[in-house]
Residue frames as a rotation matrix with the C-alpha (Angstrom) as fourth column:
UNK 1
0.585 0.811 0.000 0.00
0.811 -0.585 0.000 0.00
0.000 0.000 -1.000 0.00
UNK 2
-0.216 -0.657 0.723 1.32
0.593 -0.676 -0.437 3.43
0.776 0.334 0.535 -0.86
UNK 3
-0.876 -0.120 -0.466 1.59
0.448 -0.561 -0.696 6.31
-0.178 -0.819 0.546 1.60
UNK 4
-0.811 0.583 -0.055 -1.19
-0.558 -0.741 0.373 8.10
0.177 0.333 0.926 -0.27
UNK 5
-0.197 0.768 -0.609 -3.53
-0.069 0.609 0.790 5.11
0.978 0.197 -0.067 -0.07
UNK 6
-0.361 0.015 -0.932 -2.99
0.862 0.387 -0.328 4.81
0.356 -0.922 -0.153 3.68
UNK 7
-0.956 0.013 -0.294 -3.53
0.109 -0.913 -0.394 8.55
-0.273 -0.408 0.871 4.17
UNK 8
-0.609 0.781 -0.137 -6.73
-0.534 -0.276 0.800 8.35
0.587 0.560 0.585 2.12
UNK 9
-0.130 0.541 -0.831 -8.01
0.495 0.762 0.418 5.60
0.859 -0.357 -0.366 4.42
UNK 10
-0.636 -0.150 -0.757 -7.28
0.757 -0.311 -0.575 7.86
-0.149 -0.938 0.311 7.40
UNK 11
-0.947 0.311 -0.083 -9.06
-0.321 -0.918 0.234 10.76
-0.003 0.248 0.969 5.67
UNK 12
-0.329 0.865 -0.378 -12.10
-0.215 0.321 0.922 8.55
0.919 0.385 0.080 5.04
UNK 13
-0.257 0.185 -0.949 -12.11
0.821 0.560 -0.113 7.42
0.510 -0.808 -0.295 8.68
UNK 14
-0.950 -0.155 -0.271 -12.16
0.279 -0.809 -0.517 11.05
-0.139 -0.567 0.812 9.86
UNK 15
-0.621 0.777 0.103 -15.63
-0.364 -0.401 0.841 11.37
0.694 0.485 0.532 8.29
UNK 16
0.171 0.697 -0.696 -16.97
0.355 0.615 0.704 9.17
0.919 -0.367 -0.142 11.10
UNK 17
-0.802 -0.571 -0.178 -15.44
0.374 -0.247 -0.894 11.19
0.467 -0.783 0.411 13.94
UNK 18
0.477 0.854 -0.208 -17.69
0.709 -0.234 0.665 12.18
0.519 -0.465 -0.717 16.81
UNK 19
-0.573 -0.780 -0.253 -16.31
0.810 -0.492 -0.318 15.60
0.124 -0.387 0.914 17.71
UNK 20
0.370 0.843 0.389 -19.19
0.745 -0.520 0.418 17.85
0.555 0.135 -0.821 18.82
UNK 21
0.769 -0.088 -0.634 -17.06
0.489 -0.557 0.671 19.75
-0.412 -0.826 -0.385 21.36
UNK 22
-0.128 -0.922 -0.366 -13.77
0.220 -0.386 0.896 20.42
-0.967 0.035 0.252 19.61
UNK 23
0.851 0.452 -0.268 -15.05
-0.211 -0.173 -0.962 20.18
-0.481 0.875 -0.052 16.04
UNK 24
-0.041 -0.945 -0.325 -11.63
-0.976 -0.031 0.214 18.62
-0.212 0.326 -0.921 15.36
UNK 25
0.877 0.437 0.199 -12.22
-0.367 0.878 -0.306 15.42
-0.309 0.195 0.931 13.38
UNK 26
-0.196 -0.977 -0.082 -9.30
-0.937 0.162 0.309 13.03
-0.289 0.137 -0.948 13.11
UNK 27
0.912 0.382 -0.150 -8.91
-0.410 0.863 -0.294 9.76
0.017 0.329 0.944 11.24
UNK 28
-0.103 -0.952 0.287 -6.22
-0.852 0.234 0.468 7.11
-0.512 -0.196 -0.836 11.50
UNK 29
0.851 0.234 -0.469 -5.24
-0.452 0.781 -0.430 4.10
0.266 0.578 0.771 9.42
UNK 30
0.188 -0.746 0.638 -2.96
-0.795 0.266 0.545 1.50
-0.577 -0.610 -0.543 10.99
UNK 31
0.507 -0.087 -0.857 -1.08
-0.688 0.559 -0.464 -0.91
0.520 0.825 0.223 8.72
UNK 32
0.727 -0.218 0.651 -0.10
-0.364 0.682 0.634 -4.31
-0.582 -0.698 0.417 10.09
UNK 33
-0.275 -0.961 -0.021 3.00
-0.581 0.149 0.800 -6.23
-0.766 0.232 -0.599 9.02
UNK 34
-0.536 0.129 0.834 0.87
0.520 0.829 0.206 -8.46
-0.665 0.545 -0.512 6.75
UNK 35
-0.943 0.112 0.314 -0.76
0.205 -0.548 0.811 -5.49
0.263 0.829 0.494 4.97
UNK 36
-0.005 0.972 -0.234 -4.07
0.930 0.090 0.356 -5.52
0.367 -0.216 -0.905 6.87
UNK 37
-0.807 -0.193 0.559 -5.33
0.080 -0.972 -0.219 -2.03
0.585 -0.132 0.800 7.73
UNK 38
-0.082 0.756 -0.650 -7.46
0.995 0.104 -0.004 -0.96
0.065 -0.647 -0.760 10.69
UNK 39
-0.451 -0.006 0.892 -9.01
0.245 -0.962 0.118 2.48
0.858 0.271 0.436 10.77
UNK 40
-0.151 0.433 -0.889 -10.28
0.985 -0.010 -0.173 4.64
-0.084 -0.901 -0.425 13.58
UNK 41
-0.031 0.187 0.982 -11.68
0.257 -0.948 0.188 8.07
0.966 0.259 -0.018 14.34
UNK 42
-0.960 -0.259 0.107 -11.75
-0.015 -0.331 -0.943 10.20
0.280 -0.907 0.314 17.44
UNK 43
0.028 0.962 -0.270 -14.76
0.535 0.214 0.817 9.79
0.845 -0.167 -0.509 19.73
UNK 44
-0.716 -0.298 0.631 -15.29
-0.233 -0.750 -0.619 12.69
0.658 -0.591 0.468 22.11
UNK 45
-0.047 0.677 -0.734 -17.18
0.860 0.401 0.315 12.71
0.508 -0.617 -0.601 25.38
UNK 46
0.635 0.353 0.688 -18.56
0.016 -0.896 0.444 15.57
0.773 -0.271 -0.574 27.45
UNK 47
0.834 -0.531 0.150 -16.26
-0.150 0.044 0.988 14.32
-0.531 -0.846 -0.042 30.21
UNK 48
0.693 -0.477 -0.540 -13.23
-0.706 -0.301 -0.641 15.13
0.143 0.825 -0.546 28.07
UNK 49
-0.276 -0.844 0.459 -10.94
-0.893 0.402 0.203 12.63
-0.356 -0.354 -0.865 29.79
UNK 50
0.086 0.416 0.905 -13.14
-0.038 0.910 -0.414 9.88
-0.996 0.001 0.095 28.39
UNK 51
0.710 0.130 -0.692 -12.40
-0.647 -0.268 -0.714 10.94
-0.278 0.955 -0.107 24.82
UNK 52
0.271 -0.647 0.713 -10.49
0.338 0.758 0.559 8.42
-0.901 0.089 0.424 22.71
UNK 53
-0.101 -0.445 -0.890 -8.23
-0.670 -0.631 0.391 9.47
-0.735 0.636 -0.235 19.87
UNK 54
0.703 0.359 -0.614 -8.41
-0.711 0.348 -0.611 8.08
-0.005 0.866 0.500 16.35
UNK 55
-0.176 -0.881 -0.439 -5.02
-0.769 0.402 -0.497 6.42
0.614 0.250 -0.748 16.71
UNK 56
-0.801 -0.114 0.588 -6.02
-0.537 0.573 -0.620 4.48
-0.266 -0.812 -0.520 19.82
UNK 57
0.324 0.940 0.107 -9.33
-0.691 0.313 -0.651 3.51
-0.646 0.137 0.751 18.24
UNK 58
0.544 -0.183 -0.819 -7.45
-0.714 0.412 -0.566 1.92
0.441 0.893 0.094 15.33
UNK 59
-0.575 -0.818 -0.008 -4.95
-0.660 0.470 -0.586 0.23
0.484 -0.331 -0.810 17.67
UNK 60
-0.501 0.440 0.745 -7.71
-0.619 0.420 -0.664 -1.20
-0.605 -0.794 0.062 19.87
UNK 61
0.619 0.721 -0.311 -9.57
-0.725 0.373 -0.579 -2.53
-0.302 0.584 0.753 16.85
UNK 62
0.220 -0.626 -0.748 -6.43
-0.661 0.469 -0.586 -4.26
0.718 0.623 -0.310 15.60
UNK 63
-0.761 -0.558 0.331 -5.42
-0.604 0.425 -0.674 -5.67
0.235 -0.713 -0.661 18.98
UNK 64
-0.162 0.790 0.592 -8.96
-0.728 0.309 -0.612 -6.90
-0.666 -0.530 0.525 19.65
UNK 65
0.851 0.414 -0.322 -8.67
-0.518 0.570 -0.638 -8.97
-0.081 0.710 0.700 16.47
UNK 66
0.820 -0.512 0.258 -5.33
0.369 0.816 0.446 -10.50
-0.438 -0.270 0.857 17.46
UNK 67
0.581 -0.635 0.509 -2.98
0.445 -0.276 -0.852 -8.12
0.681 0.722 0.122 15.66
UNK 68
0.787 -0.368 -0.495 0.17
0.418 -0.272 0.867 -6.97
-0.454 -0.889 -0.061 17.43
UNK 69
-0.268 -0.957 0.111 2.70
0.681 -0.107 0.724 -6.06
-0.681 0.269 0.680 14.72
UNK 70
0.799 0.594 -0.088 2.29
0.429 -0.668 -0.608 -2.65
-0.421 0.448 -0.789 13.13
UNK 71
-0.117 -0.900 0.420 4.48
0.969 -0.011 0.246 -0.95
-0.217 0.436 0.874 10.52
UNK 72
-0.888 -0.141 0.438 2.82
0.282 -0.919 0.277 2.37
0.363 0.369 0.856 9.63
UNK 73
-0.094 0.873 -0.479 0.15
0.882 -0.150 -0.446 4.69
-0.461 -0.465 -0.756 10.93
UNK 74
-0.675 0.004 0.738 -1.41
0.455 -0.785 0.420 7.51
0.581 0.619 0.528 8.94
UNK 75
-0.245 0.583 -0.775 -3.14
0.798 -0.333 -0.503 10.29
-0.551 -0.741 -0.384 10.86
UNK 76
-0.634 0.127 0.762 -5.32
0.579 -0.575 0.578 12.88
0.512 0.808 0.291 9.10
UNK 77
-0.111 0.689 -0.716 -7.16
0.686 -0.468 -0.557 16.01
-0.719 -0.553 -0.420 10.15
UNK 78
0.402 0.427 0.810 -8.76
0.911 -0.277 -0.306 18.63
0.094 0.861 -0.500 7.96
UNK 79
0.809 -0.040 -0.586 -6.83
0.230 -0.897 0.379 21.57
-0.541 -0.441 -0.716 9.37
UNK 80
0.853 -0.518 -0.059 -3.81
-0.375 -0.531 -0.760 23.54
0.362 0.671 -0.647 8.23
UNK 81
0.035 -0.863 0.504 -1.36
-0.992 0.031 0.122 21.83
-0.121 -0.504 -0.855 10.58
UNK 82
-0.377 -0.242 -0.894 0.05
-0.414 0.907 -0.071 18.32
0.828 0.344 -0.442 10.34
UNK 83
0.632 0.693 0.347 -1.87
-0.667 0.259 0.698 15.93
0.394 -0.672 0.627 12.56
UNK 84
-0.425 -0.862 -0.278 0.65
-0.417 0.459 -0.785 14.43
0.804 -0.217 -0.554 14.98
UNK 85
0.217 0.539 -0.814 -0.34
0.461 0.678 0.572 11.86
0.860 -0.500 -0.101 17.64
UNK 86
0.614 0.069 0.787 -0.75
-0.590 -0.622 0.515 13.12
0.525 -0.780 -0.341 21.20
UNK 87
-0.356 -0.838 0.414 1.48
-0.895 0.179 -0.409 11.91
0.268 -0.516 -0.813 24.01
UNK 88
0.019 0.436 0.900 -0.92
-0.648 0.691 -0.322 9.21
-0.762 -0.576 0.295 25.16
UNK 89
0.934 0.336 -0.124 -1.21
-0.297 0.533 -0.792 7.80
-0.200 0.777 0.597 21.64
UNK 90
0.264 -0.921 -0.287 2.57
-0.734 0.002 -0.680 7.85
0.626 0.390 -0.675 21.28
UNK 91
-0.433 -0.407 0.804 2.90
-0.872 0.417 -0.258 5.83
-0.230 -0.813 -0.535 24.47
UNK 92
0.431 0.663 0.612 0.28
-0.405 0.748 -0.526 3.29
-0.807 -0.021 0.591 23.35
UNK 93
0.863 -0.180 -0.472 2.00
-0.435 0.210 -0.875 2.97
0.257 0.961 0.102 19.97
UNK 94
-0.096 -0.984 0.148 5.32
-0.926 0.034 -0.375 2.37
0.364 -0.173 -0.915 21.72
UNK 95
0.065 0.204 0.977 3.82
-0.715 0.692 -0.097 -0.65
-0.696 -0.692 0.191 23.48
UNK 96
0.672 0.355 0.649 3.40
0.127 0.809 -0.574 -2.44
-0.729 0.468 0.499 20.15
UNK 97
0.598 -0.390 0.700 5.66
0.782 0.094 -0.616 -0.75
0.175 0.916 0.361 17.60
UNK 98
0.421 -0.444 -0.791 8.47
0.505 -0.610 0.610 1.39
-0.754 -0.656 -0.033 19.04
UNK 99
-0.630 -0.736 -0.247 9.89
0.160 -0.434 0.887 2.22
-0.760 0.519 0.391 15.61
UNK 100
0.125 0.785 0.607 6.63
0.859 0.221 -0.462 2.56
-0.497 0.579 -0.646 13.65
UNK 101
-0.889 -0.309 0.337 6.51
0.449 -0.727 0.519 5.06
0.084 0.613 0.786 10.79
UNK 102
-0.071 0.857 -0.510 3.98
0.624 -0.361 -0.693 7.85
-0.779 -0.368 -0.509 11.25
UNK 103
-0.665 0.010 0.746 2.46
0.659 -0.461 0.594 9.66
0.350 0.887 0.300 8.27
UNK 104
-0.310 0.492 -0.813 1.04
0.636 -0.529 -0.562 12.91
-0.707 -0.691 -0.149 9.62
UNK 105
-0.564 0.184 0.805 -1.29
0.763 -0.255 0.594 14.60
0.314 0.949 0.004 7.12
UNK 106
-0.679 0.400 -0.616 -3.19
0.071 -0.800 -0.596 17.86
-0.731 -0.448 0.514 6.97
UNK 107
0.187 0.981 -0.053 -6.28
0.052 -0.064 -0.997 19.03
-0.981 0.183 -0.063 5.13
UNK 108
0.410 -0.045 -0.911 -4.61
-0.829 -0.434 -0.352 19.85
-0.380 0.900 -0.216 1.83
UNK 109
0.990 0.058 -0.126 -3.28
-0.103 0.915 -0.389 16.28
0.093 0.398 0.913 1.62
UNK 110
0.173 -0.985 -0.021 0.37
-0.457 -0.061 -0.888 17.07
0.873 0.163 -0.460 2.24
UNK 111
0.985 0.143 -0.097 2.10
0.004 0.540 0.842 15.03
0.173 -0.829 0.531 4.92
UNK 112
0.073 -0.973 0.217 5.31
-0.914 -0.152 -0.377 14.53
0.400 -0.171 -0.900 6.83
UNK 113
0.634 0.050 -0.772 6.85
0.056 0.992 0.111 11.26
0.771 -0.114 0.626 7.94
UNK 114
0.078 -0.593 0.801 8.36
-0.962 -0.255 -0.095 10.52
0.260 -0.764 -0.591 11.35
UNK 115
-0.312 -0.131 -0.941 9.54
0.218 0.954 -0.206 7.51
0.925 -0.269 -0.268 13.26
UNK 116
0.762 0.633 -0.140 7.93
0.246 -0.083 0.966 7.14
0.599 -0.770 -0.219 16.66
UNK 117
0.256 -0.755 -0.604 11.41
0.964 0.154 0.215 7.27
-0.069 -0.637 0.767 18.17
UNK 118
-0.618 -0.437 0.654 11.71
0.540 -0.840 -0.051 10.83
0.571 0.322 0.755 16.81
UNK 119
-0.058 0.731 0.680 8.51
-0.260 -0.669 0.696 11.93
0.964 -0.136 0.229 18.56
UNK 120
0.889 0.337 0.309 8.95
-0.391 0.210 0.896 9.91
0.237 -0.918 0.318 21.75
UNK 121
0.011 -0.961 -0.275 12.66
-0.314 0.258 -0.914 9.64
0.949 0.097 -0.299 22.58
UNK 122
-0.878 -0.458 0.143 13.69
-0.295 0.279 -0.914 7.67
0.378 -0.844 -0.380 25.67
UNK 123
0.029 0.999 -0.041 10.24
-0.674 0.050 0.737 6.09
0.738 0.006 0.675 25.84
UNK 124
-0.439 -0.019 0.898 9.05
-0.808 0.446 -0.385 4.05
-0.393 -0.895 -0.211 28.81
UNK 125
0.027 0.424 -0.905 8.40
-0.735 0.622 0.270 0.41
0.678 0.658 0.328 27.94
UNK 126
0.885 0.453 -0.105 7.85
-0.302 0.732 0.610 -2.99
0.353 -0.508 0.785 29.45
UNK 127
0.242 -0.881 -0.406 11.58
0.423 0.472 -0.773 -3.56
0.873 0.016 0.487 29.74
UNK 128
-0.473 -0.382 0.794 11.57
-0.446 -0.673 -0.590 -1.14
0.760 -0.633 0.148 32.69
UNK 129
0.373 0.751 0.545 9.16
-0.885 0.111 0.453 -3.38
0.279 -0.651 0.705 34.58
UNK 130
0.637 -0.190 -0.747 11.40
0.079 0.980 -0.183 -6.47
0.767 0.057 0.640 34.70
Protein backbone atom coordinates (compact mmCIF):
# COMPACT_ATOMS: atom_id res chain seq x y z
CA UNK A 1 0.00 0.00 0.00
CA UNK A 2 1.32 3.43 -0.86
CA UNK A 3 1.59 6.31 1.60
CA UNK A 4 -1.19 8.10 -0.27
CA UNK A 5 -3.53 5.11 -0.07
CA UNK A 6 -2.99 4.81 3.68
CA UNK A 7 -3.53 8.55 4.17
CA UNK A 8 -6.73 8.35 2.12
CA UNK A 9 -8.01 5.60 4.42
CA UNK A 10 -7.28 7.86 7.40
CA UNK A 11 -9.06 10.76 5.67
CA UNK A 12 -12.10 8.55 5.04
CA UNK A 13 -12.11 7.42 8.68
CA UNK A 14 -12.16 11.05 9.86
CA UNK A 15 -15.63 11.37 8.29
CA UNK A 16 -16.97 9.17 11.10
CA UNK A 17 -15.44 11.19 13.94
CA UNK A 18 -17.69 12.18 16.81
CA UNK A 19 -16.31 15.60 17.71
CA UNK A 20 -19.19 17.85 18.82
CA UNK A 21 -17.06 19.75 21.36
CA UNK A 22 -13.77 20.42 19.61
CA UNK A 23 -15.05 20.18 16.04
CA UNK A 24 -11.63 18.62 15.36
CA UNK A 25 -12.22 15.42 13.38
CA UNK A 26 -9.30 13.03 13.11
CA UNK A 27 -8.91 9.76 11.24
CA UNK A 28 -6.22 7.11 11.50
CA UNK A 29 -5.24 4.10 9.42
CA UNK A 30 -2.96 1.50 10.99
CA UNK A 31 -1.08 -0.91 8.72
CA UNK A 32 -0.10 -4.31 10.09
CA UNK A 33 3.00 -6.23 9.02
CA UNK A 34 0.87 -8.46 6.75
CA UNK A 35 -0.76 -5.49 4.97
CA UNK A 36 -4.07 -5.52 6.87
CA UNK A 37 -5.33 -2.03 7.73
CA UNK A 38 -7.46 -0.96 10.69
CA UNK A 39 -9.01 2.48 10.77
CA UNK A 40 -10.28 4.64 13.58
CA UNK A 41 -11.68 8.07 14.34
CA UNK A 42 -11.75 10.20 17.44
CA UNK A 43 -14.76 9.79 19.73
CA UNK A 44 -15.29 12.69 22.11
CA UNK A 45 -17.18 12.71 25.38
CA UNK A 46 -18.56 15.57 27.45
CA UNK A 47 -16.26 14.32 30.21
CA UNK A 48 -13.23 15.13 28.07
CA UNK A 49 -10.94 12.63 29.79
CA UNK A 50 -13.14 9.88 28.39
CA UNK A 51 -12.40 10.94 24.82
CA UNK A 52 -10.49 8.42 22.71
CA UNK A 53 -8.23 9.47 19.87
CA UNK A 54 -8.41 8.08 16.35
CA UNK A 55 -5.02 6.42 16.71
CA UNK A 56 -6.02 4.48 19.82
CA UNK A 57 -9.33 3.51 18.24
CA UNK A 58 -7.45 1.92 15.33
CA UNK A 59 -4.95 0.23 17.67
CA UNK A 60 -7.71 -1.20 19.87
CA UNK A 61 -9.57 -2.53 16.85
CA UNK A 62 -6.43 -4.26 15.60
CA UNK A 63 -5.42 -5.67 18.98
CA UNK A 64 -8.96 -6.90 19.65
CA UNK A 65 -8.67 -8.97 16.47
CA UNK A 66 -5.33 -10.50 17.46
CA UNK A 67 -2.98 -8.12 15.66
CA UNK A 68 0.17 -6.97 17.43
CA UNK A 69 2.70 -6.06 14.72
CA UNK A 70 2.29 -2.65 13.13
CA UNK A 71 4.48 -0.95 10.52
CA UNK A 72 2.82 2.37 9.63
CA UNK A 73 0.15 4.69 10.93
CA UNK A 74 -1.41 7.51 8.94
CA UNK A 75 -3.14 10.29 10.86
CA UNK A 76 -5.32 12.88 9.10
CA UNK A 77 -7.16 16.01 10.15
CA UNK A 78 -8.76 18.63 7.96
CA UNK A 79 -6.83 21.57 9.37
CA UNK A 80 -3.81 23.54 8.23
CA UNK A 81 -1.36 21.83 10.58
CA UNK A 82 0.05 18.32 10.34
CA UNK A 83 -1.87 15.93 12.56
CA UNK A 84 0.65 14.43 14.98
CA UNK A 85 -0.34 11.86 17.64
CA UNK A 86 -0.75 13.12 21.20
CA UNK A 87 1.48 11.91 24.01
CA UNK A 88 -0.92 9.21 25.16
CA UNK A 89 -1.21 7.80 21.64
CA UNK A 90 2.57 7.85 21.28
CA UNK A 91 2.90 5.83 24.47
CA UNK A 92 0.28 3.29 23.35
CA UNK A 93 2.00 2.97 19.97
CA UNK A 94 5.32 2.37 21.72
CA UNK A 95 3.82 -0.65 23.48
CA UNK A 96 3.40 -2.44 20.15
CA UNK A 97 5.66 -0.75 17.60
CA UNK A 98 8.47 1.39 19.04
CA UNK A 99 9.89 2.22 15.61
CA UNK A 100 6.63 2.56 13.65
CA UNK A 101 6.51 5.06 10.79
CA UNK A 102 3.98 7.85 11.25
CA UNK A 103 2.46 9.66 8.27
CA UNK A 104 1.04 12.91 9.62
CA UNK A 105 -1.29 14.60 7.12
CA UNK A 106 -3.19 17.86 6.97
CA UNK A 107 -6.28 19.03 5.13
CA UNK A 108 -4.61 19.85 1.83
CA UNK A 109 -3.28 16.28 1.62
CA UNK A 110 0.37 17.07 2.24
CA UNK A 111 2.10 15.03 4.92
CA UNK A 112 5.31 14.53 6.83
CA UNK A 113 6.85 11.26 7.94
CA UNK A 114 8.36 10.52 11.35
CA UNK A 115 9.54 7.51 13.26
CA UNK A 116 7.93 7.14 16.66
CA UNK A 117 11.41 7.27 18.17
CA UNK A 118 11.71 10.83 16.81
CA UNK A 119 8.51 11.93 18.56
CA UNK A 120 8.95 9.91 21.75
CA UNK A 121 12.66 9.64 22.58
CA UNK A 122 13.69 7.67 25.67
CA UNK A 123 10.24 6.09 25.84
CA UNK A 124 9.05 4.05 28.81
CA UNK A 125 8.40 0.41 27.94
CA UNK A 126 7.85 -2.99 29.45
CA UNK A 127 11.58 -3.56 29.74
CA UNK A 128 11.57 -1.14 32.69
CA UNK A 129 9.16 -3.38 34.58
CA UNK A 130 11.40 -6.47 34.70
